[in-house]
N, C-alpha and C positions, 0 to 999 in steps of 0.2 A: 378410491379415486384419482390420486396420485400417482399409483405405479400405472393405471389406464392410461392417464392425461400425458404423460410423458416416460410411455418406456427407456428410449431413445439416450435420455442421459447419463450421463456417468460421473460428471462431477458436477457438486451441489456447494454452495458458496450461502450460507444463512445471513452472515453478518455483511456488510463492507464496509473497514475501517470505523470499527467500534470506537477507536479512542478522540479521531477527530470526530463523529458525533457528539459524542461525552463534552469534548472539551466547549464542540463550537454550538454546544444546543443546550448544555447544563454548566459552564462558568463563563463561555464568552458572549451568551445569549446573540449570538447571527444567526439562530436558524432554528428550529423550533424544538424546543418548547422554549426559550427564550430566555433559560432561567439563570441563573451567574448567585451559587450556593451550590458549594462543597460537598454540603451531607448530601445533596440531590444529584450531584454527578458520580459521588461513591453509591448510593443506592442504584443508580440509574447501571451504572458497569456491573456489578455484582449479578441485577436481573438480566442484563444484557446476554453475560457469559450464560445462568443457568439457562437462559431460555435458547441457545447456544446445543448445548447439550440435550435436552429434551427435542428441540427439531431434530437431531440426529440422530436419535436413538426413535422418533415417529419415524424418520426418512428411510432406514436401515432396515426398521419394521417390514415397512413395505416393498421397497427395494433394494430385496437381498443383495450385496455385493457396491452400493453405490459408496462413493467414497465422497465424504463429508470434510469440508473445511468452513473457515471464517479469511476473508480481506483482509490484511495487516496494511495499512500506507505508515511508512519510512522513512524518512528524513534522515540527509548527514546534515549532524552540526560541526557550527567551528566559531570559536567566541571572535567576538567583531574585532576585539581589540588586542592583539594575540600576544600579548605581554601581561594582561591583568589577566590577575589573580583569580578574580570574581568574575570574568564574565568564561572562565576556562571555571569555575566550581557550575556556573549557570549549564555549561556545556553538558556538563557531567548529569547533572539536576533534568535536563532536559532529554538527554538518552536513556536515561533512565525510564521518566513519564513515559513518553512518548515510542520509543523504542523497544524497550527491552522487558518493560513487566511484564505484556502480552508473550510475549518469545519464553519466561520461565514460567506465567500463569499453564500453557500447552502442556510445557515440559514436566513440570509437577504438579500441578493443582493447586498452585498454591502463590494466588494475588499478593502485593503489594505493592500499594502505587500509591504515590505524595505529588504534589503541588507544593512548589515553596511560595509560601507564605500565605498560603490556601488551609493544609492539613496535608493529612493519610489516611490510609483504609489499609485493612488485611482482612483476606477471607479463605476460606476452603473453598477448595471448586475438585471433588474427587474422583469426580466423572467427567474432568475437563481433557486431559488427556486421553482419555482410550475414545469417547467421545467426535477428539479431530485425526482425521485419516489422511490428512496433508496441511503444511503451511499456505497462505494465499500471500505474496506478497507483492506491494503495491508503492512501485519507488517511483520519484519525478524530478528529485531536485535536493539542493544543501542550502541552509540558511542561517544567517550567523545570530550569535545571541550577546546584548550588551546588557550588562546591568546597572538596574535603575534605580533597583531599593525604595521605591515610592508603595503609601498605601494603596492596593487593588492592583500595582504594576509593577512588581518587583524585577521587570525587565521587558525589553522589544527583542519580538521578531522581524529580523531582518535578510530580504535578499542581497546580493551583493552581485558584482560583476569580480572578484576577484582574479579567476583567473582569463580577464579578456574574450571568456568566450561568449557574450552575449547576453540576453537576458529571452525568455521567451516572451508571445504576444500575450502572456498572463504575469509579466514581473517576475517570471523563475528563473535563478539561475542553470545553467546547465552544467552538470556535472555529475559526470560518468563513472569516476570515480569512487565519487558515492553509492554505484549502486551496488558495485562488489564488495564492497564494507555489510551493507544490507544481507547482502546474499549471505555474508558466512552468519552476520548477526542472527539471519532467518534457519540459520541450519542447527540454532544451538537449540532450539525447540526439537529434534532428532527428528523429524520428522520431514519426507521427501519436500521438497518445494515448489511449488508451481506459481509462474508471476502470473500473481492476476490482473493487473497493467501496470505499464509501460510507457509514456509517450510522447509527444511537445505541441503545446500551442503556438501555432506556428500558420502563415501562409504561401511559407516560402518553400517549397515542397522538395527541394534538393538538401537543407537545414535537416526537414524530417527525416532522409531518408540515408546523411551523416548522422541522425542522431538516433539511428536504427542501427544501422551498423558498429557503430562504437560497443551500444551497449549488448548487442549478440556476441563480440567479441568478446566482453568482458563475459557474457552468460559460458559461453564454451568456453574460454580458459577455466571458470572456475568447477565446471563439468569431469574436465578433463583433468582436474586434481582433488577430484573423488569426488564432487557433490553430488546429492541426490537430488539432482532436478529433474521433474517429469513433465516440465509447458512452458510454454511463456502467451501470453494474451497481449497484446498488442492494443496500445486505448489510443484511440479508437475505430472498430472500422468505419463508421461514417464522425463524419462531423453531430453533433449534439449541441444538446441544451447542459449544462451548468449549472450549479448548482449557486454560487454568490457572481458568478459570468454573463447568464444566461445565454445564450446564445451568438457572445460574438469570440469567443475563440474555437479557432480550428482545426480540431485536432485527429479530424479523420484520414483515412487511406484513402478515401474516396469524399468525396465535396458533392456537399450539397446547396442546391439554392434553394433557401427558404421561403424564395415568394412562389416555386412552383411545383417545390421537393424530388426535381430531376437531379440524377445523382450522377456523378463523372468520376468517372477511375482517375487515381493518380500514379502518377512513375510505383512512387513508393509501394503501391499494390503489390507491383510485382518483383519489386526489391524482398518486399514480404513474403513473397509468396516462395522466393527464392531459397530464403534463407532459412523458412519454415523446412523446403523439404533437404535440404544442408542437414537442419538439426537433426530432424529425425534417422538422417542416414548414420548419421555417428555415432549411436546407441541405438541400435535393432530394438535392445530387449526394455531398455525402458520407453520404448517410442509408444509400443503397443499398450502400454498404458496412459499415455501423456496424453493434451486434447490432440 
């Protein structure tokens, strides 16, 4: 039934940002199911990754040649107080928890996941590496961590404008340098990387074009250095509904009038088309398998 319905689909993403979902739904209580228990978070994380392996097997059975992966959101981290040893330790813990644990699990089948002050878990997923054909990377911003050491709140998670680049309409720092580090970390999975999300919430399309150019330059430099990067998806084609912010943020290459649903092409859409053509022309061999 799946094969008959979508024979044209070549790339499959089983899970979008599983770490974000676990943190928001099982530790932060911000999204469904609204829990705040580490034991539940650990169980849910294991179940999600096992579900990915099972879904991948089912998809590949029905659609031979399908490429199946998951999309992992990665952040750049920095200490809020550069001279604070405690802030630096929190950054190291944040990197391991948020960015690195899933990369290692995809590469080795071994998941080691710890949340400071809450708990830790470890489990084996032997089928995870073979069930994942590409590493999907979502990247947007950098956050600064400040140690607090309070019960139930070991630290603060802050967006700063330390480089004077400004913040997006969602209050996120514009930090292209973190994209390069995220690409390098994603390569540690041993898989080809596909950028599954990258974009900016802004009503200023000039700023969107600058953001897009800067990130594509970094993408091309990483490819020229030998990284296996098979594609790039911009977030998003249309203005859309965001989980916690509703219809306020404007991420789209096309503007949407939510009263009439009329769509208007922004100049950034033309830039994206031009950059996409250049991206494919730089590597004809990989372009055949890229989105």
